[in-house]
All heavy atoms as a GROMACS GRO file, in nm:
protein
  596
    1MET      N    1  -6.258  -0.519   3.654
    1MET     CA    2  -6.192  -0.395   3.687
    1MET      C    3  -6.045  -0.397   3.645
    1MET      O    4  -5.993  -0.299   3.600
    1MET     CB    5  -6.204  -0.370   3.838
    1MET     CG    6  -6.166  -0.233   3.879
    1MET     SD    7  -6.316  -0.136   3.866
    1MET     CE    8  -6.276   0.008   3.948
    2ALA      N    9  -5.980  -0.512   3.656
    2ALA     CA   10  -5.839  -0.523   3.619
    2ALA      C   11  -5.820  -0.502   3.470
    2ALA      O   12  -5.722  -0.445   3.428
    2ALA     CB   13  -5.785  -0.660   3.660
    3SER      N   14  -5.915  -0.547   3.390
    3SER     CA   15  -5.902  -0.528   3.246
    3SER      C   16  -5.910  -0.380   3.208
    3SER      O   17  -5.848  -0.338   3.113
    3SER     CB   18  -6.010  -0.608   3.172
    3SER     OG   19  -6.138  -0.560   3.208
    4THR      N   20  -5.984  -0.301   3.285
    4THR     CA   21  -5.994  -0.158   3.258
    4THR      C   22  -5.859  -0.090   3.282
    4THR      O   23  -5.815  -0.010   3.201
    4THR     CB   24  -6.100  -0.093   3.349
    4THR    OG1   25  -6.223  -0.164   3.332
    4THR    CG2   26  -6.118   0.052   3.316
    5SER      N   27  -5.791  -0.125   3.391
    5SER     CA   28  -5.663  -0.061   3.420
    5SER      C   29  -5.556  -0.102   3.319
    5SER      O   30  -5.473  -0.022   3.280
    5SER     CB   31  -5.616  -0.095   3.562
    5SER     OG   32  -5.596  -0.234   3.575
    6SER      N   33  -5.558  -0.228   3.273
    6SER     CA   34  -5.459  -0.268   3.173
    6SER      C   35  -5.492  -0.206   3.037
    6SER      O   36  -5.402  -0.175   2.960
    6SER     CB   37  -5.450  -0.420   3.163
    6SER     OG   38  -5.575  -0.475   3.126
    7ALA      N   39  -5.619  -0.187   3.008
    7ALA     CA   40  -5.656  -0.122   2.883
    7ALA      C   41  -5.612   0.024   2.885
    7ALA      O   42  -5.566   0.078   2.785
    7ALA     CB   43  -5.806  -0.130   2.861
    8THR      N   44  -5.622   0.089   3.001
    8THR     CA   45  -5.578   0.227   3.015
    8THR      C   46  -5.427   0.237   3.000
    8THR      O   47  -5.376   0.325   2.931
    8THR     CB   48  -5.620   0.284   3.152
    8THR    OG1   49  -5.760   0.267   3.167
    8THR    CG2   50  -5.586   0.430   3.164
    9ALA      N   51  -5.355   0.143   3.058
    9ALA     CA   52  -5.209   0.145   3.051
    9ALA      C   53  -5.160   0.122   2.908
    9ALA      O   54  -5.065   0.184   2.864
    9ALA     CB   55  -5.150   0.040   3.144
   10SER      N   56  -5.227   0.033   2.835
   10SER     CA   57  -5.182   0.004   2.700
   10SER      C   58  -5.219   0.115   2.603
   10SER      O   59  -5.161   0.124   2.496
   10SER     CB   60  -5.240  -0.129   2.652
   10SER     OG   61  -5.379  -0.118   2.642
   11SER      N   62  -5.314   0.201   2.638
   11SER     CA   63  -5.351   0.311   2.550
   11SER      C   64  -5.272   0.438   2.582
   11SER      O   65  -5.295   0.541   2.520
   11SER     CB   66  -5.501   0.338   2.559
   11SER     OG   67  -5.534   0.384   2.688
   12ASP      N   68  -5.180   0.432   2.677
   12ASP     CA   69  -5.097   0.546   2.714
   12ASP      C   70  -4.988   0.564   2.608
   12ASP      O   71  -4.899   0.480   2.596
   12ASP     CB   72  -5.036   0.523   2.852
   12ASP     CG   73  -4.950   0.639   2.899
   12ASP    OD1   74  -4.957   0.747   2.836
   12ASP    OD2   75  -4.876   0.622   2.997
   13PRO      N   76  -4.994   0.672   2.530
   13PRO     CA   77  -4.896   0.688   2.422
   13PRO      C   78  -4.753   0.701   2.473
   13PRO      O   79  -4.659   0.655   2.407
   13PRO     CB   80  -4.942   0.814   2.349
   13PRO     CG   81  -5.039   0.881   2.438
   13PRO     CD   82  -5.090   0.780   2.533
   14GLU      N   83  -4.734   0.762   2.589
   14GLU     CA   84  -4.599   0.777   2.644
   14GLU      C   85  -4.540   0.641   2.679
   14GLU      O   86  -4.425   0.612   2.646
   14GLU     CB   87  -4.601   0.867   2.767
   14GLU     CG   88  -4.462   0.894   2.822
   14GLU     CD   89  -4.463   0.991   2.939
   14GLU    OE1   90  -4.571   1.036   2.980
   14GLU    OE2   91  -4.354   1.022   2.988
   15LEU      N   92  -4.619   0.556   2.741
   15LEU     CA   93  -4.574   0.422   2.777
   15LEU      C   94  -4.542   0.340   2.652
   15LEU      O   95  -4.442   0.268   2.647
   15LEU     CB   96  -4.679   0.351   2.862
   15LEU     CG   97  -4.643   0.213   2.914
   15LEU    CD1   98  -4.518   0.218   3.001
   15LEU    CD2   99  -4.759   0.153   2.990
   16ASP      N  100  -4.627   0.352   2.550
   16ASP     CA  101  -4.603   0.281   2.424
   16ASP      C  102  -4.472   0.326   2.360
   16ASP      O  103  -4.396   0.243   2.309
   16ASP     CB  104  -4.719   0.304   2.327
   16ASP     CG  105  -4.847   0.233   2.370
   16ASP    OD1  106  -4.838   0.140   2.453
   16ASP    OD2  107  -4.955   0.271   2.321
   17LEU      N  108  -4.445   0.456   2.362
   17LEU     CA  109  -4.320   0.507   2.304
   17LEU      C  110  -4.199   0.459   2.384
   17LEU      O  111  -4.096   0.424   2.325
   17LEU     CB  112  -4.322   0.660   2.298
   17LEU     CG  113  -4.408   0.718   2.186
   17LEU    CD1  114  -4.421   0.869   2.203
   17LEU    CD2  115  -4.347   0.686   2.051
   18ILE      N  116  -4.210   0.455   2.515
   18ILE     CA  117  -4.099   0.407   2.597
   18ILE      C  118  -4.071   0.260   2.566
   18ILE      O  119  -3.955   0.219   2.554
   18ILE     CB  120  -4.130   0.428   2.747
   18ILE    CG1  121  -4.128   0.577   2.779
   18ILE    CG2  122  -4.031   0.352   2.836
   18ILE    CD1  123  -4.179   0.613   2.917
   19LYS      N  124  -4.177   0.182   2.547
   19LYS     CA  125  -4.159   0.040   2.511
   19LYS      C  126  -4.094   0.027   2.374
   19LYS      O  127  -4.007  -0.058   2.354
   19LYS     CB  128  -4.295  -0.032   2.512
   19LYS     CG  129  -4.348  -0.057   2.651
   19LYS     CD  130  -4.480  -0.131   2.645
   19LYS     CE  131  -4.537  -0.155   2.783
   19LYS     NZ  132  -4.668  -0.225   2.777
   20GLN      N  133  -4.135   0.111   2.278
   20GLN     CA  134  -4.074   0.109   2.145
   20GLN      C  135  -3.926   0.143   2.153
   20GLN      O  136  -3.843   0.080   2.087
   20GLN     CB  137  -4.143   0.209   2.052
   20GLN     CG  138  -4.277   0.166   2.002
   20GLN     CD  139  -4.338   0.272   1.911
   20GLN    OE1  140  -4.271   0.365   1.866
   20GLN    NE2  141  -4.466   0.259   1.884
   21ILE      N  142  -3.893   0.244   2.234
   21ILE     CA  143  -3.753   0.286   2.249
   21ILE      C  144  -3.671   0.171   2.306
   21ILE      O  145  -3.562   0.139   2.256
   21ILE     CB  146  -3.743   0.412   2.337
   21ILE    CG1  147  -3.798   0.532   2.260
   21ILE    CG2  148  -3.600   0.437   2.383
   21ILE    CD1  149  -3.818   0.657   2.343
   22ARG      N  150  -3.722   0.105   2.410
   22ARG     CA  151  -3.652  -0.009   2.470
   22ARG      C  152  -3.632  -0.121   2.368
   22ARG      O  153  -3.526  -0.182   2.360
   22ARG     CB  154  -3.728  -0.064   2.590
   22ARG     CG  155  -3.722   0.021   2.709
   22ARG     CD  156  -3.592  -0.004   2.786
   22ARG     NE  157  -3.597   0.071   2.910
   22ARG     CZ  158  -3.516   0.171   2.937
   22ARG    NH1  159  -3.424   0.206   2.851
   22ARG    NH2  160  -3.525   0.234   3.051
   23THR      N  161  -3.736  -0.149   2.289
   23THR     CA  162  -3.728  -0.254   2.188
   23THR      C  163  -3.618  -0.223   2.086
   23THR      O  164  -3.540  -0.312   2.050
   23THR     CB  165  -3.864  -0.268   2.116
   23THR    OG1  166  -3.964  -0.301   2.213
   23THR    CG2  167  -3.860  -0.376   2.010
   24HIS      N  168  -3.612  -0.099   2.041
   24HIS     CA  169  -3.509  -0.061   1.943
   24HIS      C  170  -3.370  -0.066   2.006
   24HIS      O  171  -3.274  -0.108   1.940
   24HIS     CB  172  -3.537   0.078   1.886
   24HIS     CG  173  -3.661   0.084   1.802
   24HIS    ND1  174  -3.685   0.001   1.695
   24HIS    CD2  175  -3.772   0.162   1.812
   24HIS    CE1  176  -3.802   0.029   1.642
   24HIS    NE2  177  -3.858   0.127   1.711
   25GLU      N  178  -3.357  -0.025   2.131
   25GLU     CA  179  -3.227  -0.031   2.199
   25GLU      C  180  -3.178  -0.175   2.212
   25GLU      O  181  -3.060  -0.204   2.190
   25GLU     CB  182  -3.235   0.036   2.337
   25GLU     CG  183  -3.248   0.186   2.330
   25GLU     CD  184  -3.276   0.250   2.465
   25GLU    OE1  185  -3.318   0.181   2.561
   25GLU    OE2  186  -3.256   0.374   2.475
   26VAL      N  187  -3.269  -0.265   2.246
   26VAL     CA  188  -3.233  -0.407   2.258
   26VAL      C  189  -3.194  -0.463   2.122
   26VAL      O  190  -3.096  -0.536   2.109
   26VAL     CB  191  -3.350  -0.488   2.321
   26VAL    CG1  192  -3.326  -0.637   2.309
   26VAL    CG2  193  -3.368  -0.449   2.467
   27ALA      N  194  -3.271  -0.428   2.018
   27ALA     CA  195  -3.240  -0.476   1.884
   27ALA      C  196  -3.102  -0.430   1.838
   27ALA      O  197  -3.025  -0.507   1.780
   27ALA     CB  198  -3.347  -0.429   1.785
   28ILE      N  199  -3.068  -0.304   1.867
   28ILE     CA  200  -2.936  -0.250   1.830
   28ILE      C  201  -2.826  -0.325   1.905
   28ILE      O  202  -2.724  -0.362   1.846
   28ILE     CB  203  -2.929  -0.098   1.856
   28ILE    CG1  204  -3.021  -0.024   1.757
   28ILE    CG2  205  -2.787  -0.046   1.845
   28ILE    CD1  206  -3.046   0.120   1.792
   29ALA      N  207  -2.848  -0.350   2.034
   29ALA     CA  208  -2.749  -0.424   2.113
   29ALA      C  209  -2.732  -0.566   2.061
   29ALA      O  210  -2.619  -0.617   2.051
   29ALA     CB  211  -2.790  -0.426   2.260
   30GLU      N  212  -2.842  -0.631   2.025
   30GLU     CA  213  -2.834  -0.767   1.972
   30GLU      C  214  -2.764  -0.770   1.837
   30GLU      O  215  -2.684  -0.860   1.810
   30GLU     CB  216  -2.973  -0.828   1.961
   30GLU     CG  217  -3.034  -0.862   2.096
   30GLU     CD  218  -3.173  -0.921   2.086
   30GLU    OE1  219  -3.226  -0.934   1.973
   30GLU    OE2  220  -3.228  -0.956   2.191
   31LEU      N  221  -2.794  -0.673   1.752
   31LEU     CA  222  -2.727  -0.667   1.621
   31LEU      C  223  -2.577  -0.642   1.639
   31LEU      O  224  -2.496  -0.692   1.561
   31LEU     CB  225  -2.789  -0.557   1.535
   31LEU     CG  226  -2.926  -0.590   1.478
   31LEU    CD1  227  -2.994  -0.464   1.425
   31LEU    CD2  228  -2.916  -0.696   1.368
   32GLY      N  229  -2.540  -0.567   1.742
   32GLY     CA  230  -2.399  -0.540   1.768
   32GLY      C  231  -2.323  -0.662   1.817
   32GLY      O  232  -2.202  -0.671   1.802
   33SER      N  233  -2.395  -0.759   1.873
   33SER     CA  234  -2.328  -0.878   1.926
   33SER      C  235  -2.320  -0.991   1.824
   33SER      O  236  -2.256  -1.093   1.850
   33SER     CB  237  -2.401  -0.927   2.051
   33SER     OG  238  -2.528  -0.977   2.017
   34ILE      N  239  -2.382  -0.974   1.708
   34ILE     CA  240  -2.380  -1.079   1.605
   34ILE      C  241  -2.250  -1.068   1.526
   34ILE      O  242  -2.205  -0.959   1.490
   34ILE     CB  243  -2.500  -1.062   1.509
   34ILE    CG1  244  -2.630  -1.084   1.584
   34ILE    CG2  245  -2.489  -1.158   1.392
   34ILE    CD1  246  -2.753  -1.058   1.500
   35SER      N  247  -2.190  -1.183   1.496
   35SER     CA  248  -2.068  -1.181   1.415
   35SER      C  249  -2.102  -1.137   1.273
   35SER      O  250  -2.213  -1.159   1.224
   35SER     CB  251  -2.001  -1.318   1.414
   35SER     OG  252  -2.089  -1.414   1.361
   36SER      N  253  -2.006  -1.076   1.208
   36SER     CA  254  -2.031  -1.009   1.079
   36SER      C  255  -2.069  -1.104   0.966
   36SER      O  256  -2.125  -1.062   0.866
   36SER     CB  257  -1.910  -0.927   1.038
   36SER     OG  258  -1.798  -1.012   1.025
   37PHE      N  259  -2.041  -1.232   0.978
   37PHE     CA  260  -2.074  -1.324   0.869
   37PHE      C  261  -2.215  -1.383   0.881
   37PHE      O  262  -2.259  -1.457   0.794
   37PHE     CB  263  -1.970  -1.437   0.858
   37PHE     CG  264  -1.969  -1.530   0.975
   37PHE    CD1  265  -2.049  -1.643   0.976
   37PHE    CD2  266  -1.888  -1.506   1.085
   37PHE    CE1  267  -2.049  -1.729   1.084
   37PHE    CE2  268  -1.886  -1.592   1.193
   37PHE     CZ  269  -1.967  -1.703   1.193
   38ARG      N  270  -2.286  -1.348   0.986
   38ARG     CA  271  -2.422  -1.400   1.005
   38ARG      C  272  -2.522  -1.325   0.917
   38ARG      O  273  -2.506  -1.208   0.889
   38ARG     CB  274  -2.466  -1.385   1.151
   38ARG     CG  275  -2.388  -1.463   1.253
   38ARG     CD  276  -2.420  -1.611   1.256
   38ARG     NE  277  -2.560  -1.641   1.272
   38ARG     CZ  278  -2.618  -1.672   1.386
   38ARG    NH1  279  -2.547  -1.675   1.497
   38ARG    NH2  280  -2.746  -1.700   1.390
   39THR      N  281  -2.624  -1.395   0.875
   39THR     CA  282  -2.732  -1.335   0.797
   39THR      C  283  -2.840  -1.285   0.892
   39THR      O  284  -2.872  -1.350   0.990
   39THR     CB  285  -2.794  -1.440   0.702
   39THR    OG1  286  -2.692  -1.489   0.616
   39THR    CG2  287  -2.905  -1.380   0.618
   40VAL      N  288  -2.894  -1.169   0.863
   40VAL     CA  289  -3.004  -1.116   0.943
   40VAL      C  290  -3.122  -1.087   0.852
   40VAL      O  291  -3.107  -1.066   0.732
   40VAL     CB  292  -2.964  -0.987   1.020
   40VAL    CG1  293  -2.858  -1.016   1.124
   40VAL    CG2  294  -2.919  -0.878   0.927
   41TYR      N  295  -3.239  -1.090   0.912
   41TYR     CA  296  -3.362  -1.062   0.840
   41TYR      C  297  -3.432  -0.947   0.910
   41TYR      O  298  -3.438  -0.942   1.032
   41TYR     CB  299  -3.453  -1.185   0.836
   41TYR     CG  300  -3.395  -1.294   0.751
   41TYR    CD1  301  -3.303  -1.385   0.804
   41TYR    CD2  302  -3.428  -1.306   0.616
   41TYR    CE1  303  -3.248  -1.484   0.726
   41TYR    CE2  304  -3.372  -1.405   0.537
   41TYR     CZ  305  -3.283  -1.494   0.592
   41TYR     OH  306  -3.227  -1.591   0.515
   42GLN      N  307  -3.484  -0.855   0.830
   42GLN     CA  308  -3.551  -0.738   0.883
   42GLN      C  309  -3.697  -0.742   0.840
   42GLN      O  310  -3.728  -0.767   0.723
   42GLN     CB  311  -3.484  -0.612   0.831
   42GLN     CG  312  -3.538  -0.486   0.890
   42GLN     CD  313  -3.454  -0.365   0.850
   42GLN    OE1  314  -3.367  -0.375   0.766
   42GLN    NE2  315  -3.483  -0.254   0.909
   43LYS      N  316  -3.787  -0.716   0.934
   43LYS     CA  317  -3.930  -0.719   0.906
   43LYS      C  318  -3.971  -0.588   0.839
   43LYS      O  319  -3.939  -0.480   0.886
   43LYS     CB  320  -4.009  -0.740   1.035
   43LYS     CG  321  -4.155  -0.764   1.012
   43LYS     CD  322  -4.225  -0.801   1.140
   43LYS     CE  323  -4.370  -0.834   1.113
   43LYS     NZ  324  -4.442  -0.871   1.234
   44ASN      N  325  -4.042  -0.602   0.730
   44ASN     CA  326  -4.097  -0.488   0.658
   44ASN      C  327  -4.243  -0.522   0.629
   44ASN      O  328  -4.272  -0.601   0.540
   44ASN     CB  329  -4.019  -0.462   0.530
   44ASN     CG  330  -4.060  -0.335   0.461
   44ASN    OD1  331  -4.148  -0.265   0.508
   44ASN    ND2  332  -3.998  -0.305   0.348
   45GLY      N  333  -4.333  -0.463   0.705
   45GLY     CA  334  -4.474  -0.501   0.695
   45GLY      C  335  -4.494  -0.638   0.758
   45GLY      O  336  -4.459  -0.658   0.873
   46HIS      N  337  -4.546  -0.731   0.680
   46HIS     CA  338  -4.567  -0.866   0.730
   46HIS      C  339  -4.462  -0.963   0.677
   46HIS      O  340  -4.472  -1.084   0.700
   46HIS     CB  341  -4.706  -0.916   0.693
   46HIS     CG  342  -4.816  -0.839   0.760
   46HIS    ND1  343  -4.839  -0.846   0.894
   46HIS    CD2  344  -4.906  -0.752   0.711
   46HIS    CE1  345  -4.940  -0.767   0.925
   46HIS    NE2  346  -4.982  -0.708   0.816
   47LEU      N  347  -4.364  -0.913   0.604
   47LEU     CA  348  -4.262  -0.998   0.543
   47LEU      C  349  -4.125  -0.969   0.601
   47LEU      O  350  -4.097  -0.859   0.648
   47LEU     CB  351  -4.258  -0.973   0.392
   47LEU     CG  352  -4.388  -0.998   0.316
   47LEU    CD1  353  -4.372  -0.955   0.171
   47LEU    CD2  354  -4.427  -1.143   0.324
   48PHE      N  355  -4.038  -1.069   0.596
   48PHE     CA  356  -3.900  -1.053   0.640
   48PHE      C  357  -3.809  -1.055   0.518
   48PHE      O  358  -3.826  -1.138   0.428
   48PHE     CB  359  -3.860  -1.167   0.735
   48PHE     CG  360  -3.923  -1.155   0.870
   48PHE    CD1  361  -4.048  -1.209   0.895
   48PHE    CD2  362  -3.858  -1.089   0.973
   48PHE    CE1  363  -4.106  -1.199   1.020
   48PHE    CE2  364  -3.915  -1.077   1.098
   48PHE     CZ  365  -4.040  -1.132   1.121
   49PHE      N  366  -3.712  -0.964   0.515
   49PHE     CA  367  -3.619  -0.954   0.404
   49PHE      C  368  -3.477  -0.970   0.455
   49PHE      O  369  -3.442  -0.915   0.561
   49PHE     CB  370  -3.634  -0.819   0.332
   49PHE     CG  371  -3.767  -0.803   0.265
   49PHE    CD1  372  -3.873  -0.742   0.329
   49PHE    CD2  373  -3.786  -0.851   0.136
   49PHE    CE1  374  -3.997  -0.728   0.267
   49PHE    CE2  375  -3.908  -0.837   0.073
   49PHE     CZ  376  -4.014  -0.776   0.139
   50ARG      N  377  -3.396  -1.040   0.380
   50ARG     CA  378  -3.256  -1.059   0.415
   50ARG      C  379  -3.182  -0.927   0.394
   50ARG      O  380  -3.201  -0.859   0.294
   50ARG     CB  381  -3.196  -1.167   0.325
   50ARG     CG  382  -3.058  -1.206   0.360
   50ARG     CD  383  -3.018  -1.322   0.271
   50ARG     NE  384  -2.876  -1.347   0.287
   50ARG     CZ  385  -2.814  -1.443   0.226
   50ARG    NH1  386  -2.879  -1.523   0.143
   50ARG    NH2  387  -2.686  -1.461   0.245
   51THR      N  388  -3.097  -0.892   0.491
   51THR     CA  389  -3.023  -0.766   0.483
   51THR      C  390  -2.891  -0.781   0.556
   51THR      O  391  -2.865  -0.882   0.620
   51THR     CB  392  -3.108  -0.650   0.540
   51THR    OG1  393  -3.041  -0.527   0.513
   51THR    CG2  394  -3.130  -0.664   0.687
   52SER      N  395  -2.809  -0.678   0.548
   52SER     CA  396  -2.682  -0.680   0.620
   52SER      C  397  -2.702  -0.629   0.762
   52SER      O  398  -2.800  -0.560   0.792
   52SER     CB  399  -2.579  -0.591   0.548
   52SER     OG  400  -2.615  -0.456   0.562
   53ILE      N  401  -2.610  -0.663   0.848
   53ILE     CA  402  -2.616  -0.618   0.987
   53ILE      C  403  -2.609  -0.465   0.992
   53ILE      O  404  -2.682  -0.402   1.070
   53ILE     CB  405  -2.503  -0.682   1.071
   53ILE    CG1  406  -2.527  -0.832   1.082
   53ILE    CG2  407  -2.494  -0.619   1.209
   53ILE    CD1  408  -2.413  -0.909   1.147
   54GLN      N  409  -2.526  -0.406   0.909
   54GLN     CA  410  -2.510  -0.261   0.908
   54GLN      C  411  -2.640  -0.192   0.868
   54GLN      O  412  -2.680  -0.092   0.929
   54GLN     CB  413  -2.398  -0.219   0.812
   54GLN     CG  414  -2.260  -0.262   0.854
   54GLN     CD  415  -2.230  -0.408   0.820
   54GLN    OE1  416  -2.302  -0.472   0.743
   54GLN    NE2  417  -2.123  -0.462   0.878
   55LYS      N  418  -2.708  -0.244   0.766
   55LYS     CA  419  -2.834  -0.182   0.722
   55LYS      C  420  -2.942  -0.199   0.828
   55LYS      O  421  -3.020  -0.108   0.853
   55LYS     CB  422  -2.880  -0.244   0.590
   55LYS     CG  423  -2.799  -0.199   0.471
   55LYS     CD  424  -2.852  -0.260   0.343
   55LYS     CE  425  -2.767  -0.219   0.224
   55LYS     NZ  426  -2.815  -0.282   0.099
   56ALA      N  427  -2.946  -0.317   0.890
   56ALA     CA  428  -3.047  -0.341   0.995
   56ALA      C  429  -3.021  -0.250   1.115
   56ALA      O  430  -3.115  -0.193   1.172
   56ALA     CB  431  -3.045  -0.488   1.037
   57THR      N  432  -2.894  -0.234   1.152
   57THR     CA  433  -2.859  -0.148   1.265
   57THR      C  434  -2.894  -0.003   1.234
   57THR      O  435  -2.952   0.067   1.318
   57THR     CB  436  -2.709  -0.160   1.298
   57THR    OG1  437  -2.679  -0.296   1.327
   57THR    CG2  438  -2.670  -0.074   1.416
   58SER      N  439  -2.862   0.040   1.115
   58SER     CA  440  -2.893   0.179   1.077
   58SER      C  441  -3.044   0.203   1.076
   58SER      O  442  -3.091   0.309   1.120
   58SER     CB  443  -2.827   0.208   0.943
   58SER     OG  444  -2.912   0.261   0.851
   59SER      N  445  -3.121   0.106   1.031
   59SER     CA  446  -3.266   0.119   1.030
   59SER      C  447  -3.320   0.125   1.173
   59SER      O  448  -3.408   0.208   1.203
   59SER     CB  449  -3.328   0.000   0.956
   59SER     OG  450  -3.468   0.004   0.966
   60GLU      N  451  -3.268   0.042   1.262
   60GLU     CA  452  -3.312   0.044   1.402
   60GLU      C  453  -3.275   0.176   1.468
   60GLU      O  454  -3.354   0.231   1.545
   60GLU     CB  455  -3.249  -0.072   1.480
   60GLU     CG  456  -3.311  -0.207   1.448
   60GLU     CD  457  -3.456  -0.221   1.491
   60GLU    OE1  458  -3.497  -0.158   1.591
   60GLU    OE2  459  -3.529  -0.294   1.424
   61GLU      N  460  -3.156   0.229   1.438
   61GLU     CA  461  -3.115   0.357   1.496
   61GLU      C  462  -3.205   0.470   1.448
   61GLU      O  463  -3.242   0.559   1.525
   61GLU     CB  464  -2.969   0.386   1.461
   61GLU     CG  465  -2.871   0.299   1.537
   61GLU     CD  466  -2.728   0.313   1.489
   61GLU    OE1  467  -2.704   0.368   1.379
   61GLU    OE2  468  -2.639   0.265   1.563
   62LYS      N  469  -3.244   0.465   1.321
   62LYS     CA  470  -3.334   0.566   1.266
   62LYS      C  471  -3.470   0.559   1.335
   62LYS      O  472  -3.526   0.662   1.373
   62LYS     CB  473  -3.349   0.545   1.115
   62LYS     CG  474  -3.434   0.647   1.046
   62LYS     CD  475  -3.439   0.621   0.896
   62LYS     CE  476  -3.529   0.720   0.826
   62LYS     NZ  477  -3.541   0.692   0.683
   63GLN      N  478  -3.522   0.437   1.352
   63GLN     CA  479  -3.650   0.421   1.420
   63GLN      C  480  -3.641   0.463   1.566
   63GLN      O  481  -3.736   0.521   1.621
   63GLN     CB  482  -3.697   0.276   1.410
   63GLN     CG  483  -3.735   0.235   1.270
   63GLN     CD  484  -3.773   0.088   1.259
   63GLN    OE1  485  -3.824   0.030   1.354
   63GLN    NE2  486  -3.746   0.028   1.145
   64LEU      N  487  -3.528   0.437   1.630
   64LEU     CA  488  -3.505   0.479   1.768
   64LEU      C  489  -3.507   0.631   1.778
   64LEU      O  490  -3.572   0.688   1.866
   64LEU     CB  491  -3.373   0.423   1.821
   64LEU     CG  492  -3.328   0.468   1.960
   64LEU    CD1  493  -3.428   0.423   2.066
   64LEU    CD2  494  -3.189   0.415   1.991
   65ASP      N  495  -3.438   0.698   1.688
   65ASP     CA  496  -3.436   0.844   1.687
   65ASP      C  497  -3.576   0.902   1.667
   65ASP      O  498  -3.614   1.001   1.731
   65ASP     CB  499  -3.342   0.897   1.578
   65ASP     CG  500  -3.195   0.869   1.610
   65ASP    OD1  501  -3.163   0.841   1.727
   65ASP    OD2  502  -3.113   0.874   1.516
   66GLN      N  503  -3.654   0.841   1.578
   66GLN     CA  504  -3.790   0.887   1.554
   66GLN      C  505  -3.878   0.870   1.679
   66GLN      O  506  -3.956   0.959   1.712
   66GLN     CB  507  -3.853   0.812   1.436
   66GLN     CG  508  -3.793   0.847   1.302
   66GLN     CD  509  -3.843   0.760   1.188
   66GLN    OE1  510  -3.905   0.656   1.211
   66GLN    NE2  511  -3.814   0.800   1.065
   67ALA      N  512  -3.864   0.756   1.745
   67ALA     CA  513  -3.944   0.731   1.866
   67ALA      C  514  -3.904   0.828   1.977
   67ALA      O  515  -3.990   0.880   2.049
   67ALA     CB  516  -3.926   0.587   1.912
   68LYS      N  517  -3.774   0.856   1.991
   68LYS     CA  518  -3.729   0.952   2.092
   68LYS      C  519  -3.781   1.092   2.062
   68LYS      O  520  -3.820   1.165   2.153
   68LYS     CB  521  -3.576   0.954   2.100
   68LYS     CG  522  -3.518   0.834   2.172
   68LYS     CD  523  -3.367   0.844   2.180
   68LYS     CE  524  -3.308   0.729   2.260
   68LYS     NZ  525  -3.161   0.739   2.267
   69ALA      N  526  -3.783   1.130   1.934
   69ALA     CA  527  -3.836   1.261   1.896
   69ALA      C  528  -3.985   1.272   1.926
   69ALA      O  529  -4.031   1.375   1.976
   69ALA     CB  530  -3.810   1.286   1.747
   70LYS      N  531  -4.060   1.164   1.900
   70LYS     CA  532  -4.202   1.165   1.931
   70LYS      C  533  -4.225   1.177   2.081
   70LYS      O  534  -4.314   1.250   2.125
   70LYS     CB  535  -4.269   1.036   1.881
   70LYS     CG  536  -4.290   1.030   1.732
   70LYS     CD  537  -4.356   0.900   1.693
   70LYS     CE  538  -4.366   0.883   1.544
   70LYS     NZ  539  -4.424   0.752   1.506
   71LEU      N  540  -4.145   1.105   2.161
   71LEU     CA  541  -4.158   1.111   2.306
   71LEU      C  542  -4.125   1.251   2.357
   71LEU      O  543  -4.195   1.305   2.442
   71LEU     CB  544  -4.068   1.007   2.372
   71LEU     CG  545  -4.075   0.998   2.524
   71LEU    CD1  546  -4.215   0.959   2.570
   71LEU    CD2  547  -3.973   0.900   2.576
   72GLU      N  548  -4.021   1.310   2.302
   72GLU     CA  549  -3.982   1.446   2.342
   72GLU      C  550  -4.093   1.546   2.308
   72GLU      O  551  -4.127   1.633   2.388
   72GLU     CB  552  -3.852   1.485   2.273
   72GLU     CG  553  -3.794   1.616   2.318
   72GLU     CD  554  -3.662   1.646   2.251
   72GLU    OE1  555  -3.575   1.558   2.250
   72GLU    OE2  556  -3.647   1.759   2.200
   73LYS      N  557  -4.152   1.530   2.190
   73LYS     CA  558  -4.260   1.619   2.147
   73LYS      C  559  -4.383   1.600   2.238
   73LYS      O  560  -4.447   1.697   2.277
   73LYS     CB  561  -4.298   1.588   2.002
   73LYS     CG  562  -4.402   1.680   1.946
   73LYS     CD  563  -4.430   1.648   1.800
   73LYS     CE  564  -4.538   1.738   1.745
   73LYS     NZ  565  -4.570   1.708   1.605
   74LEU      N  566  -4.411   1.475   2.275
   74LEU     CA  567  -4.523   1.446   2.363
   74LEU      C  568  -4.502   1.506   2.501
   74LEU      O  569  -4.594   1.561   2.560
   74LEU     CB  570  -4.543   1.294   2.372
   74LEU     CG  571  -4.663   1.244   2.450
   74LEU    CD1  572  -4.792   1.282   2.378
   74LEU    CD2  573  -4.656   1.094   2.468
   75ASN      N  574  -4.380   1.498   2.551
   75ASN     CA  575  -4.348   1.552   2.684
   75ASN      C  576  -4.345   1.704   2.686
   75ASN      O  577  -4.363   1.764   2.792
   75ASN     CB  578  -4.214   1.496   2.736
   75ASN     CG  579  -4.227   1.351   2.777
   75ASN    OD1  580  -4.334   1.304   2.812
   75ASN    ND2  581  -4.116   1.279   2.770
   76SER      N  582  -4.320   1.767   2.573
   76SER     CA  583  -4.312   1.913   2.569
   76SER      C  584  -4.450   1.979   2.560
   76SER      O  585  -4.460   2.100   2.575
   76SER     CB  586  -4.224   1.958   2.453
   76SER     OG  587  -4.289   1.928   2.329
   77GLN      N  588  -4.552   1.902   2.536
   77GLN     CA  589  -4.687   1.959   2.523
   77GLN      C  590  -4.749   1.986   2.657
   77GLN      O  591  -4.730   1.933   2.755
   77GLN     CB  592  -4.777   1.865   2.444
   77GLN     CG  593  -4.738   1.857   2.301
   77GLN     CD  594  -4.828   1.762   2.222
   77GLN    OE1  595  -4.911   1.691   2.276
   77GLN    NE2  596  -4.809   1.761   2.092
   0.00000   0.00000   0.00000
């Protein structure tokens, strides 16, 4: 019975979007705390690519905005 409730919770699109939003917010905060001379890697598909902190932050912000828009659209229905 417990597996049914966890399966239901994980299939909740609103909960998934909230988790995605939190993940992006944490990633942005972590990127903001890294010193500018550090190298960062960004995941693209199954591979990681070296990039600048600014590009990684901008990509995370874009993904955050997209997730927030999806959540807003889901809540407005």
